[in-house]
LOKOL-720841 format. One line per field, with one value per residue: residue number from 0; residue in one letter; chain; x, y, z of N, C-alpha, C in turn. Coordinates in Angstrom, 3 decimals. Each point is the difference from the previous one (the first is absolute). Layout:
<sites>
nr = NUM ...;
rest = a ...;
kette = A ...;
npx = X ...;
npy = Y ...;
npz = Z ...;
capx = X ...;
capy = Y ...;
capz = Z ...;
cpx = X ...;
cpy = Y ...;
cpz = Z ...;
</sites>
This chain:
<sites>
nr = 0 1 2 3 4 5 6 7 8 9 10 11 12 13 14 15 16 17 18 19 20 21 22 23 24 25 26 27 28 29 30 31 32 33 34 35 36 37 38 39 40 41 42 43 44 45 46 47 48 49 50 51 52 53 54 55 56 57 58 59 60 61 62 63 64 65 66 67 68 69 70 71 72 73 74 75 76 77 78 79 80 81 82 83 84 85 86 87 88 89 90 91 92 93 94 95 96 97 98 99 100 101 102 103 104 105 106 107 108 109 110 111 112 113 114 115 116 117 118 119 120 121 122 123 124 125 126 127 128 129 130 131 132 133 134 135 136 137 138 139 140 141 142 143 144 145 146 147 148 149 150 151 152 153 154 155 156 157 158 159 160 161 162 163 164 165 166 167 168 169 170 171 172 173 174 175 176 177 178 179 180 181 182 183 184 185 186 187 188 189 190 191 192 193 194 195 196 197 198 199 200 201 202 203 204 205 206 207 208 209 210 211 212 213 214 215 216 217 218 219 220 221 222 223 224 225 226 227 228 229 230 231 232 233 234 235 236 237 238 239 240 241 242 243 244 245 246 247 248 249 250 251 252 253 254 255 256 257 258 259 260 261 262 263 264 265 266 267 268 269 270 271 272 273 274 275 276 277 278 279 280 281 282 283 284 285 286 287 288 289 290 291 292 293 294 295 296;
rest = m p k r w q d q a a g l r q l v s p p t c r s i s l c g g r g d s g t t t l v i n l a a a l a e r q r e v l i l d e f s g t q n i s a r l q l s q g f t l e h v l r h e a s l a d s i v e t r h g f q i l s i a s n p q i i s r l n d a e q h w l a a e f e a i t e h v d y l l l d t r p m g s t g i p s l s l a a d d v v v v l s n r a e s l t d a y a t i k q l a q d y a r r d f r i l v n r v e s l g e a m a l f e r l r t v t q q f l g s a l q l k l i g y v p e d p l l n r a t r l g k t v i e a f p d t e a s m a m r q l a d v i l r w i p p s a g h d s a g h f v h r l v e s s r l l q e r l h h g;
kette = A A A A A A A A A A A A A A A A A A A A A A A A A A A A A A A A A A A A A A A A A A A A A A A A A A A A A A A A A A A A A A A A A A A A A A A A A A A A A A A A A A A A A A A A A A A A A A A A A A A A A A A A A A A A A A A A A A A A A A A A A A A A A A A A A A A A A A A A A A A A A A A A A A A A A A A A A A A A A A A A A A A A A A A A A A A A A A A A A A A A A A A A A A A A A A A A A A A A A A A A A A A A A A A A A A A A A A A A A A A A A A A A A A A A A A A A A A A A A A A A A A A A A A A A A A A A A A A A A A A A A A A A A A A A A A A A A A A A A A A A A A A A A A A A A A A A A A A A A;
npx = 13.261 -0.745 0.483 -0.201 0.435 1.126 -0.018 -0.314 0.890 0.514 -1.159 0.044 0.639 0.043 -0.084 1.131 0.913 -0.957 0.719 0.576 -0.698 0.135 -0.477 0.915 -0.594 0.878 0.002 0.323 0.527 -0.023 0.889 0.277 -1.759 -0.062 -1.207 0.045 0.970 -0.277 -1.041 0.583 0.893 -0.918 -0.923 0.810 0.436 -1.306 -0.311 1.330 -1.301 -0.276 -0.250 -1.502 0.576 -1.584 0.237 -0.757 0.400 0.082 1.108 -0.507 0.026 1.446 -0.979 -0.315 0.053 -1.023 -0.143 0.192 -0.656 -0.315 -1.389 -0.627 -0.689 -0.598 -0.927 -1.017 -0.574 -0.087 1.192 0.299 -0.483 0.473 0.537 1.110 -0.078 0.658 -0.885 0.055 -0.812 -0.872 0.765 0.824 0.400 1.071 0.897 -0.785 -0.606 -0.446 -1.100 -0.616 -0.653 -0.297 -0.070 0.168 -1.224 -0.900 0.313 -0.233 0.427 1.440 0.043 -0.289 0.799 -0.629 -1.075 -0.739 -0.138 -0.341 -1.289 -0.068 0.334 -1.203 -0.453 0.169 -0.357 -1.382 -0.398 0.129 -0.549 -0.221 0.920 -0.592 0.837 0.700 -1.097 1.055 -0.480 0.021 -0.333 -1.131 0.828 -0.378 -1.779 -0.848 0.568 0.272 -0.200 1.222 -0.826 1.430 0.153 -1.662 0.503 0.809 0.782 1.209 -0.589 1.159 0.497 0.562 1.018 -0.116 1.047 -0.958 0.374 -0.267 1.092 0.548 -0.015 0.689 1.219 -0.045 -0.955 0.825 0.869 -0.115 -0.585 1.247 0.272 -0.183 0.458 0.919 0.010 1.182 0.509 0.523 0.815 0.637 1.514 0.401 1.135 0.380 1.264 0.063 0.163 -0.977 0.263 1.228 0.633 0.258 0.718 0.446 0.030 -0.102 0.790 0.602 -0.321 0.394 0.875 0.067 0.065 0.718 1.005 0.401 0.320 1.036 0.030 -1.433 0.250 0.979 1.154 0.965 1.378 -0.186 0.665 1.211 -0.071 1.459 0.462 -0.409 0.894 0.345 -1.137 -0.155 1.260 0.146 -1.028 0.446 0.774 -0.360 1.348 -0.008 0.024 -1.070 -0.481 -0.227 -0.020 -0.224 0.607 -0.831 0.229 -0.708 0.743 1.052 -0.174 -0.088 0.809 0.726 -0.481 0.007 1.149 0.304 -0.328 1.289 0.200 -0.857 -0.901 -0.497 -0.239 -0.772 -0.596 -0.760 1.336 -0.382 -0.634 0.866 -1.144 0.673 1.028 -0.340 -0.363 1.083 0.320 -0.924 0.216 1.581 -0.077 -1.114 0.318 1.156 -0.822 -0.832 1.399 0.544 -1.043 -0.242 1.148;
npy = 32.581 0.611 -1.414 0.667 0.824 -0.816 -0.422 1.309 0.318 -1.531 0.089 1.372 -0.631 -0.318 1.325 0.989 -0.478 -0.813 -0.398 -0.091 -1.119 -0.366 -0.284 -1.002 -0.479 -1.219 -0.335 -0.542 -1.007 -0.719 -1.241 -0.531 0.438 -0.952 0.437 -1.042 -0.425 0.395 0.052 -0.833 0.332 -0.105 -1.042 -0.940 0.475 -0.016 -1.210 -0.391 0.442 -0.236 -0.575 -0.481 -1.197 -0.420 -0.954 -0.142 -1.111 -0.464 -0.539 -1.455 -0.520 -1.338 0.601 0.533 1.487 -0.405 -0.579 1.196 0.681 -1.606 0.382 -0.228 -0.821 1.173 0.466 -0.649 0.440 -1.014 -0.010 1.349 -0.597 -1.052 1.334 -1.066 1.093 0.949 1.196 0.920 -0.860 0.091 1.430 -0.192 0.874 0.810 -0.524 -0.301 0.593 -1.506 0.233 -1.302 -0.195 -1.021 0.647 -1.479 0.133 -0.527 0.927 -1.847 -0.517 0.864 -0.695 -1.330 1.028 0.146 1.385 -0.736 -1.208 0.859 0.673 -1.331 -0.769 0.983 0.327 -1.289 0.253 0.738 -0.878 -1.218 0.896 0.197 -0.505 -0.933 -0.013 -1.204 -0.297 -1.294 -0.276 -1.294 0.181 -0.848 -0.565 0.433 -0.569 -1.519 0.282 0.564 1.258 0.040 0.033 -0.184 -0.611 -0.235 0.125 -0.496 0.623 -0.203 -0.382 -0.559 0.011 -0.708 0.513 -0.961 -0.520 0.038 -0.347 -0.840 0.221 0.461 -0.803 -0.276 0.902 -0.156 -1.435 0.584 0.568 -0.813 -0.783 0.314 -0.329 -0.934 -1.153 0.236 0.116 -0.967 0.973 -0.269 0.201 -0.799 -0.018 -0.871 -0.110 -1.559 -0.446 1.298 0.633 1.156 1.220 -0.575 -1.478 1.614 0.874 -1.088 -0.253 0.988 -0.283 -1.140 0.360 1.706 -0.313 -0.887 0.403 0.534 -0.350 -0.550 0.936 0.727 0.836 -0.251 -1.140 0.526 -0.109 -0.851 0.256 -0.437 -0.892 -0.292 -0.990 0.451 -1.065 -1.000 -0.958 0.949 1.064 -1.297 0.714 1.101 -0.552 -1.134 1.504 -0.062 0.829 1.305 0.547 1.163 -0.615 -0.897 0.252 1.123 -0.314 -1.529 -0.573 -1.729 -0.254 0.101 -1.325 -0.408 0.734 -0.599 -1.239 0.272 0.506 -0.692 -1.068 0.801 0.079 -1.282 0.772 0.212 -1.031 0.051 0.795 -0.683 -0.023 1.007 -0.963 -0.522 0.494 0.927 0.015 -0.056 1.325 0.176 -0.468 -0.093 1.059 0.469 -0.547 0.649 1.456 -0.515 0.168 1.618 -0.004 -0.404 0.535 1.077 -0.227;
npz = 16.354 0.871 0.892 0.843 -0.927 -0.225 1.427 0.284 -0.900 0.387 1.372 -0.997 -0.712 1.301 0.694 -0.986 -0.224 0.651 1.155 -1.337 0.045 -0.841 -0.658 -0.387 -0.954 0.383 -1.401 0.180 -0.402 -0.993 -0.257 1.107 0.227 1.092 0.627 1.222 -1.026 -1.290 0.609 0.206 -0.981 -0.593 1.022 0.440 -1.535 -0.159 0.759 -0.586 -1.309 1.342 -0.880 1.007 -0.186 -0.583 -0.562 -1.094 0.652 -1.101 -0.071 0.254 1.181 -0.631 -0.485 1.042 -0.018 0.842 -1.018 -0.961 0.819 0.305 0.300 1.688 -0.659 -0.747 0.479 -0.782 -1.005 -0.743 1.104 -0.569 -0.744 0.595 -0.110 -0.199 -0.592 0.438 -0.962 1.586 0.475 -0.833 0.595 -1.070 0.664 -0.830 -0.137 -1.108 0.722 -0.700 -0.243 0.327 -0.550 0.207 -1.034 0.102 -0.673 -0.029 -1.143 0.080 1.274 -0.424 -1.279 1.046 -0.264 0.997 0.215 0.762 -0.673 -0.783 -0.224 0.727 -1.136 -0.799 0.945 -0.098 -1.500 0.097 1.336 -0.799 -0.803 0.751 0.150 -0.670 0.024 0.083 -0.382 0.018 -1.250 0.243 -1.305 -0.177 -1.124 -1.251 -0.055 0.098 1.238 -1.179 -0.128 0.828 1.035 0.607 -1.179 -0.274 1.517 -0.766 0.712 0.419 -1.319 0.515 -1.260 0.582 -0.921 -0.476 -0.451 -0.188 -1.401 1.113 0.364 -1.194 -0.381 1.044 -0.600 -1.458 0.351 0.516 -0.831 -0.602 0.986 0.400 -1.239 -0.781 1.032 0.017 -1.047 0.635 0.343 1.046 -0.539 1.024 -0.514 0.465 -0.549 0.168 1.041 0.192 -1.064 -0.999 -0.495 -0.287 0.912 1.044 -0.450 -0.892 0.577 0.261 -0.846 0.198 0.918 0.229 -1.060 0.338 0.925 -0.846 -0.447 1.057 0.629 -1.419 -0.506 0.426 -0.398 1.573 -0.850 1.307 -0.600 0.766 -0.443 0.517 0.723 -0.134 -1.303 1.228 -0.221 0.240 -0.957 -0.614 0.143 -0.189 -0.633 -0.502 0.084 -0.449 -0.974 0.243 -0.834 0.278 0.910 -0.410 -0.952 1.143 -0.029 -0.176 -1.203 0.609 1.054 -1.349 -0.902 1.209 0.763 -1.235 -0.165 1.267 -0.398 -0.949 1.006 0.823 -1.713 0.397 -0.907 1.271 0.221 -0.255 0.307 1.226 -0.427 0.958 0.680 0.752 0.245 -0.754 1.221 1.780 -0.001 -0.320 1.160 0.617 -1.181 -0.063 1.123 0.304 -0.806 0.847 1.299 -0.514 0.168 1.046 0.698 -0.497 0.268;
capx = -0.996 0.072 -0.628 -1.657 -0.604 -0.152 -1.266 -1.309 -0.273 -0.070 -0.738 -1.303 0.152 -0.530 -1.879 -0.781 0.174 0.375 0.650 -1.240 0.728 0.167 -0.344 0.545 -0.149 0.797 -0.977 0.718 -0.293 0.930 1.698 1.071 0.823 0.891 -0.979 -0.070 1.308 -0.199 -0.847 0.778 0.996 -0.718 0.052 1.504 0.501 -0.873 0.377 1.059 -0.368 -0.790 -1.488 -0.169 -0.568 -0.086 0.011 -1.062 0.349 -1.446 0.663 -0.009 1.401 1.378 0.526 -0.328 1.095 0.317 0.521 1.165 1.353 0.145 -0.779 -1.285 -1.211 -1.258 -1.591 -0.189 -1.235 -0.835 -0.687 -0.103 -1.786 -0.832 0.021 0.997 1.284 0.167 1.427 1.297 0.518 0.531 1.311 1.265 1.004 1.006 1.593 0.607 -0.780 -1.682 -0.741 -0.771 -1.423 -0.790 -1.356 0.116 -1.674 -0.687 -0.499 -1.500 -0.013 -0.461 -1.374 -0.927 0.194 -0.982 0.546 0.272 1.378 1.356 0.039 0.415 1.142 0.922 0.069 1.020 1.239 0.578 0.805 1.313 1.385 -0.357 1.656 0.682 0.205 -0.510 -0.207 0.631 -1.072 0.684 -1.556 0.428 -0.098 -1.241 0.368 -0.881 -0.540 -0.133 1.338 -0.376 -0.706 0.833 0.289 -0.825 -0.479 1.074 0.326 0.728 1.037 1.152 -0.170 1.485 0.389 2.037 0.565 -0.273 -1.029 -1.232 -0.246 -1.027 -1.379 -0.955 0.106 -1.233 -1.470 -0.562 -0.665 -1.364 -1.161 -0.731 -0.278 -1.644 -1.165 0.435 0.789 1.345 0.378 1.323 0.778 1.548 0.539 1.261 0.620 0.689 0.946 0.917 1.431 0.062 -1.379 -0.842 -0.936 -1.438 -0.817 -0.282 -0.741 -1.097 -0.316 -0.740 -1.407 -0.753 -0.689 -0.718 -1.165 -0.639 -0.367 -1.655 -1.096 -0.380 0.697 -0.292 1.029 0.996 0.512 1.218 0.784 0.438 1.366 0.263 0.710 0.711 0.037 0.767 -0.077 0.007 -1.225 -0.038 0.714 -0.745 -1.316 0.542 0.543 -1.745 -0.111 -0.170 1.065 0.750 0.110 1.008 0.550 0.286 0.719 -0.469 -0.747 -1.172 -0.077 -0.461 -1.447 -0.939 0.246 -0.297 -1.864 -0.168 0.142 -1.072 -1.294 0.002 -0.132 -1.162 -1.060 -1.295 -0.938 -1.222 -0.944 -0.468 1.226 1.319 -0.767 -0.105 -1.364 -0.726 0.907 -0.857 -1.387 0.564 0.664 -1.456 -1.133 0.441 -0.058 -0.698 0.257 0.179 -0.697 -1.078 0.073 0.017 -1.138 -0.274 0.502;
capy = 0.527 -1.051 -1.265 0.226 0.845 -1.220 -0.737 0.680 0.727 -1.094 0.145 0.483 0.079 -1.340 0.306 0.598 -1.114 -1.215 -1.217 -0.609 -1.552 -0.067 -1.548 -0.078 -1.380 -0.861 -0.927 -0.909 -1.226 -1.655 0.768 0.590 1.032 0.413 0.911 -0.060 0.144 1.376 0.335 0.087 1.075 1.677 0.641 -0.071 1.592 0.891 0.120 1.235 1.279 0.074 -0.680 -0.710 -0.927 -1.031 -0.920 -0.309 -0.950 0.070 -1.188 -0.434 -1.503 0.682 1.078 0.884 0.566 -0.536 -1.260 0.237 0.542 -0.818 0.735 -0.637 -0.152 0.413 0.178 0.727 0.815 -0.978 -0.342 1.467 -0.123 -0.724 0.575 -0.756 1.160 1.526 0.022 0.237 -1.778 -0.700 0.853 -0.135 0.616 -0.251 0.966 0.785 1.124 0.221 -0.849 -0.453 -0.170 -1.393 -0.219 -1.014 -0.466 -0.747 0.941 -0.166 0.608 1.896 0.413 -0.337 0.725 1.187 1.103 0.377 0.073 1.012 1.408 -0.526 -0.420 0.949 0.648 -1.020 0.252 1.249 -0.528 -0.530 0.409 0.871 0.431 -0.865 0.628 -1.058 -1.432 -0.734 -0.906 -1.128 -0.690 -1.148 0.131 -0.754 -0.859 -0.558 1.222 1.473 0.732 0.328 1.159 1.029 1.109 0.837 0.628 1.241 1.830 -0.486 -1.228 -0.576 -1.477 -0.574 -0.515 -0.836 -0.010 -1.557 -0.123 -0.595 1.238 0.956 -0.550 0.559 1.182 0.808 -0.433 0.726 1.494 -0.411 -0.868 0.760 1.184 -0.278 -0.193 1.164 1.741 0.914 0.838 0.776 -1.366 0.185 -1.035 -0.660 -1.108 -0.404 -0.497 0.638 0.094 1.017 1.074 0.213 -1.050 0.045 0.896 -0.372 -1.040 0.651 0.762 -0.840 0.207 0.533 -0.290 -1.104 0.467 1.320 -0.779 -0.794 0.798 1.056 1.255 1.153 -0.443 0.329 -1.042 1.125 -0.461 0.484 -0.891 -1.772 -0.741 -1.126 -1.423 0.901 -1.452 0.020 -0.181 -1.366 -0.757 0.738 -0.572 -0.858 -0.032 1.075 1.278 0.353 -0.252 1.221 -0.678 -0.700 1.127 1.516 0.644 -0.332 0.279 0.464 1.592 1.756 -0.014 0.089 1.270 0.930 -0.270 0.750 1.493 0.273 -0.077 1.081 1.161 0.007 0.448 -0.894 -0.110 1.410 0.212 -1.224 -1.490 0.424 -0.195 -1.735 -0.391 0.085 -1.309 -1.352 0.061 -0.119 -1.314 -0.639 0.184 -0.646 -1.172 -0.029 0.073 -1.289 -1.514 -0.657 -0.348 -1.701 -0.629 0.125 -0.348;
capz = 0.770 1.324 0.116 0.453 -1.370 -1.030 0.453 -0.170 -1.559 -0.499 0.414 -0.336 -1.607 -0.089 -0.189 -1.466 -0.885 0.188 -1.366 -0.284 -0.051 -1.426 0.095 -1.177 -0.788 -0.976 -0.900 -0.996 -0.015 -0.670 -0.641 1.017 0.226 0.739 -0.069 0.839 0.469 -0.394 1.108 1.375 -0.357 -0.440 1.249 0.308 -0.399 0.572 1.934 -0.213 0.177 0.895 -0.101 0.080 -1.273 0.029 -0.751 -0.008 -0.756 -0.586 0.401 1.196 0.112 -0.427 -1.290 0.105 0.880 1.302 0.077 -1.152 1.384 1.329 0.599 0.010 -0.235 0.890 0.022 -1.209 -0.265 0.695 1.468 0.744 -0.595 1.062 1.593 0.868 0.234 -0.975 -0.931 0.269 0.655 -1.548 -0.788 0.441 0.039 0.107 0.085 -1.328 -0.088 -0.192 0.347 -0.635 0.153 -0.611 -0.180 -0.899 0.053 -1.054 -0.538 0.083 1.017 -0.049 -0.973 0.854 1.297 -0.271 -0.397 1.306 0.256 -0.949 0.786 1.192 -0.156 -0.540 1.692 0.466 -0.708 0.621 1.111 -0.154 -0.630 0.321 -0.475 -1.253 -1.535 -1.109 -0.257 -1.237 -0.092 -0.571 -0.536 -1.085 -1.470 -0.404 -0.095 -0.008 0.700 -0.577 0.501 1.547 0.588 0.541 -1.015 0.002 0.974 0.234 -0.841 -1.666 -0.590 -0.582 -0.551 0.192 -0.908 -0.155 -1.638 -0.044 -0.717 0.639 0.904 -1.008 0.113 1.191 0.096 -0.703 0.188 1.486 -0.347 -0.427 0.901 0.953 -0.777 -0.062 1.051 1.448 -0.187 0.080 -0.989 0.247 -0.004 -0.063 -0.596 0.706 -0.655 0.826 -0.301 -1.305 0.154 0.115 -0.201 -2.032 0.327 0.634 -1.050 -1.525 0.848 0.577 -1.365 -0.768 1.204 -0.605 -1.248 0.110 1.202 -1.029 -1.469 0.093 1.213 0.140 0.510 1.092 1.227 0.206 0.768 0.271 0.868 1.468 0.359 -0.507 0.937 -0.749 0.919 0.948 0.670 1.295 0.342 0.189 1.286 1.456 0.378 0.708 1.670 0.695 0.255 -1.176 -0.676 0.809 1.466 -0.331 -1.117 -0.045 -1.382 -0.880 -1.350 0.794 0.893 -0.333 -0.898 1.029 0.109 -1.109 0.165 0.799 -0.508 -1.470 0.650 0.802 -0.842 -0.228 0.726 0.719 -0.594 -0.588 1.513 0.035 0.216 1.160 0.574 -0.064 0.370 -1.395 -1.014 0.107 -1.020 -0.943 -0.428 0.618 -0.857 -1.274 0.350 -0.474 -1.066 -0.714 0.078 -1.338 -1.179 0.050 0.124 -1.717 -0.973;
cpx = -0.023 -0.478 -1.636 -0.791 -0.080 -0.859 -1.300 -0.258 0.127 -1.031 -1.367 0.303 -0.327 -1.791 -0.582 0.043 0.688 0.939 -0.894 0.737 0.038 0.505 0.494 0.349 1.160 -0.802 1.444 -0.682 1.230 1.124 0.302 -0.236 0.194 -0.765 -0.228 1.779 -0.019 -0.949 0.752 1.218 -0.559 -0.461 1.235 0.128 -0.872 0.283 1.036 0.410 -0.973 -1.373 -0.619 -0.825 -0.691 -0.450 -1.616 0.001 -1.174 0.652 0.036 1.007 1.043 -0.093 -0.425 1.130 0.846 0.898 1.107 1.119 -0.290 -0.583 -0.863 -1.264 -0.993 -1.393 -0.060 -1.071 -1.374 -0.035 -0.664 -1.495 -0.292 0.138 0.763 1.164 -0.267 1.157 1.208 0.620 0.892 1.397 0.974 1.471 1.320 1.154 0.374 -0.947 -1.282 -0.653 -0.934 -1.337 -0.446 -1.370 -0.532 -1.252 -0.590 -1.102 -2.140 0.084 -0.609 -1.016 -1.298 -0.165 -1.776 0.561 0.893 1.716 0.821 0.751 1.178 1.501 1.118 0.238 1.254 1.456 0.701 0.953 1.567 0.660 -0.476 1.752 0.193 0.384 -0.246 -0.564 0.237 -0.501 0.712 -1.076 0.399 -0.057 -1.336 0.437 -1.958 -1.308 -0.056 1.016 -0.380 -0.502 0.456 0.639 -0.926 -0.355 1.592 0.030 0.288 0.830 0.996 0.050 1.264 0.240 1.143 0.003 -0.475 -2.031 -1.490 -0.269 -0.567 -1.287 -0.963 -0.414 -1.150 -0.676 0.134 -0.479 -1.240 -0.588 -0.054 -0.072 -1.872 -0.757 -0.133 -0.066 0.800 0.757 1.758 0.888 1.610 0.277 1.545 0.592 0.665 0.757 0.704 1.865 0.463 -0.978 -0.551 -0.763 -1.586 -0.910 -0.322 -1.398 -1.367 -0.755 -0.786 -1.162 -0.732 -0.429 -1.115 -1.425 -0.761 -0.703 -1.877 -0.845 -0.310 1.205 0.002 0.714 0.886 1.028 1.137 1.078 0.604 1.711 0.031 1.108 0.892 0.052 1.552 0.426 -0.100 -1.109 -0.573 0.603 -0.961 -1.228 0.528 0.319 -1.545 -0.059 -0.246 1.536 1.037 0.918 1.622 1.004 -0.072 0.458 0.231 -0.997 -1.350 -0.453 -0.325 -0.986 -0.957 -0.441 -0.592 -1.769 -0.408 -0.150 -1.292 -1.572 -0.822 -0.274 -1.484 -0.637 -1.121 -1.268 -1.671 -0.860 -0.783 0.695 0.741 -0.265 0.324 -1.397 -0.359 0.512 -1.200 -1.459 0.200 0.224 -1.475 -0.402 0.717 -0.322 -1.293 -0.353 0.847 -0.708 -0.979 0.992 0.396 -1.308 -0.497 1.131 0.214;
cpy = -1.163 -0.848 0.002 0.289 -1.096 -0.715 -0.054 -0.059 -1.656 -0.660 0.564 -0.506 -1.876 -0.394 0.317 -1.262 -1.435 -0.997 -1.377 -1.820 -0.110 -2.000 -0.167 -1.645 -0.072 -1.214 -1.024 -1.167 -0.937 1.230 0.456 1.648 0.950 0.834 -0.003 0.795 1.672 0.671 -0.188 0.817 1.241 0.675 0.416 1.229 1.161 0.447 0.407 1.103 0.439 0.056 -0.778 -0.603 -1.467 -0.841 -1.063 -1.960 -1.219 -1.491 -0.868 -1.388 1.099 0.594 1.278 0.873 -0.219 -1.509 0.453 0.478 -0.315 0.497 -0.818 0.686 0.836 -0.314 0.283 0.679 -0.978 -0.140 1.495 -0.206 -0.876 0.427 -0.706 0.567 1.352 0.244 0.229 -1.180 -0.365 0.702 -1.291 -0.062 -0.337 0.901 0.979 1.137 0.342 -1.325 -1.060 -0.492 -1.076 0.106 -0.556 -0.586 -0.392 1.671 0.233 0.282 1.357 0.621 0.022 1.227 1.169 0.757 0.415 -1.063 0.005 0.968 -0.410 -0.091 1.345 0.950 -0.952 0.260 1.716 0.589 -0.094 0.739 2.136 1.022 -0.360 1.149 -0.507 -1.410 -0.458 -1.258 -1.170 -0.748 -1.309 0.002 -0.242 -1.545 -0.551 1.114 1.084 0.913 0.138 1.081 0.950 1.102 0.583 0.890 1.243 0.932 -0.285 -1.682 0.226 -1.392 -0.490 -1.069 -0.587 -0.249 -1.986 -0.142 0.054 1.721 1.005 -0.640 0.327 0.958 0.428 -0.620 0.715 1.533 -0.373 -0.011 2.097 1.871 -0.604 -0.053 1.093 1.638 0.597 0.220 0.228 -1.478 0.616 -1.133 -0.418 -0.594 -0.424 -1.073 -0.367 -0.052 1.181 1.069 -0.198 -1.334 0.212 0.720 -0.789 -1.450 1.101 1.147 -1.412 -0.739 0.844 -0.091 -0.715 0.767 1.070 -0.787 -0.791 0.419 1.376 1.121 0.634 -0.967 0.409 -0.803 1.431 -1.199 0.382 -0.379 -0.985 -0.368 -1.329 -1.098 0.161 -1.599 0.815 0.194 -1.091 -0.581 0.449 -0.039 -1.365 -0.323 0.737 1.294 0.751 0.674 1.621 -0.719 -0.911 0.507 0.875 0.494 -0.429 0.774 0.595 0.663 1.302 0.235 -0.023 1.312 1.284 0.144 0.139 1.489 0.322 -0.075 1.369 0.821 -0.027 1.079 -0.183 -0.447 0.686 -0.545 -0.963 -1.090 0.555 -0.991 -1.708 -0.378 0.131 -1.503 -1.543 -0.039 -0.175 -1.824 -0.717 0.568 -1.144 -1.767 -0.366 -0.413 -1.555 -0.899 0.108 0.036 -1.321 -0.670 0.196 -0.879 -0.909;
cpz = 0.912 -0.313 0.327 -0.800 -0.974 0.325 -0.206 -1.502 -0.422 0.324 -0.513 -1.178 -0.032 0.351 -0.854 -0.796 0.573 -0.877 -0.684 0.035 -1.434 -0.088 -1.386 0.007 -0.663 -0.442 -0.828 -0.554 -0.722 -0.102 1.271 0.096 1.379 0.821 1.453 1.122 0.100 0.911 1.498 -0.212 0.056 1.339 0.798 -0.400 0.453 1.144 0.036 0.233 0.930 -0.208 0.217 -0.508 0.943 -0.835 0.111 -0.634 -0.684 0.080 1.039 -0.237 0.016 -0.779 0.631 1.133 0.906 0.140 -0.734 1.315 0.846 0.873 0.047 -0.590 1.108 -0.490 -1.833 -0.023 0.526 1.097 0.373 -0.781 0.811 1.359 0.794 -0.128 -0.446 -0.661 0.704 0.411 -1.612 -0.338 0.810 -0.079 -0.406 0.376 -0.904 0.316 -0.605 0.566 -1.147 0.356 -0.945 -0.783 -1.137 0.395 -1.313 -0.346 0.406 1.111 0.617 -0.633 1.022 1.322 -0.057 0.316 2.094 0.455 -1.113 0.967 1.574 -0.758 -0.489 1.495 0.310 -0.612 -0.018 0.503 0.467 -1.370 0.198 0.069 -1.251 -1.443 -1.231 0.067 -1.059 0.006 -0.625 -0.135 -0.707 -1.128 -0.351 -0.251 -0.041 0.342 -0.028 0.883 1.414 0.284 0.465 -1.047 -0.531 0.626 0.098 -0.386 -1.408 0.047 -0.392 -0.766 -0.216 -1.467 -0.153 -1.221 -0.033 -0.415 0.641 1.041 -0.705 -0.403 1.295 0.439 -0.610 0.518 1.402 -0.522 -1.002 0.566 1.003 -0.979 -0.317 0.493 1.489 -0.488 -0.205 -1.188 -0.101 1.090 0.334 -0.306 1.092 -0.613 0.906 -0.878 -2.017 0.353 -0.321 0.063 -1.512 -0.078 0.191 -0.822 -0.748 0.776 0.390 -1.619 -0.599 1.111 -0.796 -1.457 0.124 0.665 -0.791 -1.271 0.450 0.943 0.174 0.445 1.381 1.826 -0.130 0.687 0.375 0.121 1.476 0.514 -0.653 0.859 -0.559 0.766 0.781 1.084 1.774 0.763 0.310 1.276 1.257 0.023 0.296 1.487 0.696 0.249 -1.185 -0.840 0.384 1.136 -0.861 -1.028 -0.290 -1.821 -1.221 -0.985 0.250 0.679 -0.073 -0.862 0.927 0.298 -0.698 -0.554 1.277 0.002 -0.910 0.633 0.886 -0.535 -1.000 -0.084 1.002 -0.466 -0.076 1.135 -0.169 -0.144 1.031 0.790 0.609 0.356 -1.484 -1.258 -0.051 -0.472 -1.631 -0.621 0.062 -1.147 -1.191 0.316 -0.719 -1.536 -0.761 0.159 -0.835 -1.485 -0.029 -0.561 -1.461 -0.869 -0.582;
</sites>
């Protein structure tokens, strides 16, 4: 087929079936779950597969992704909400093929947005994510302030589990709260820092058994993969690099690429969740729900 017809066909497919922007929250806990490192390297693996990726970072200070990659800190969501910067101004570019947007903010501030402010923020978000394929959300673990609002707003929640007792406890607590308070039924489980697939499957079965015993069989837990314990992954982090850049042939790099391939095969989000603007509306609503829960808790 001549190239001009291929280009026209691709354009027609895009008009008929516009690309979706999928939001995926990675939520860890105690027990050295390594969630932030996973987000960084999964973004790099998806970018390597020619996907446009924007990381939404709920952390601030020295623990956020810009600091991990030795990049200058940009504006935060609170700067945007105070009209001190635009969302476009807040994006941090990386040499790894993905972008970072700090969304560290008090849920109370987001929950107070009126309709006009909410639509304005959604429009800003639509503009910067027009060509984005994946939003990867690095969310805070559970704590005294409740579930991170980013996890509530995401299309998919990936619970990161490691072979530590406190990690299993936090993973179960996250699933319980998202299920009981916010009616989420589907959870994807990623096991990190283990020696083998057998160890990963054993940990997953422990979590699934406890979850179904105490929360019921209606909840769906799916193991999406595992990342082996690999000292080169931590060394790459200390160098301010992704493991794919620093050590492309190591076990951790191969695991990240395999995980990216798994995600690329996921069924697209349902209708109504195919817009980055919808993500903002869900973020605002989830922040309101969280504030109501904390107020009445």
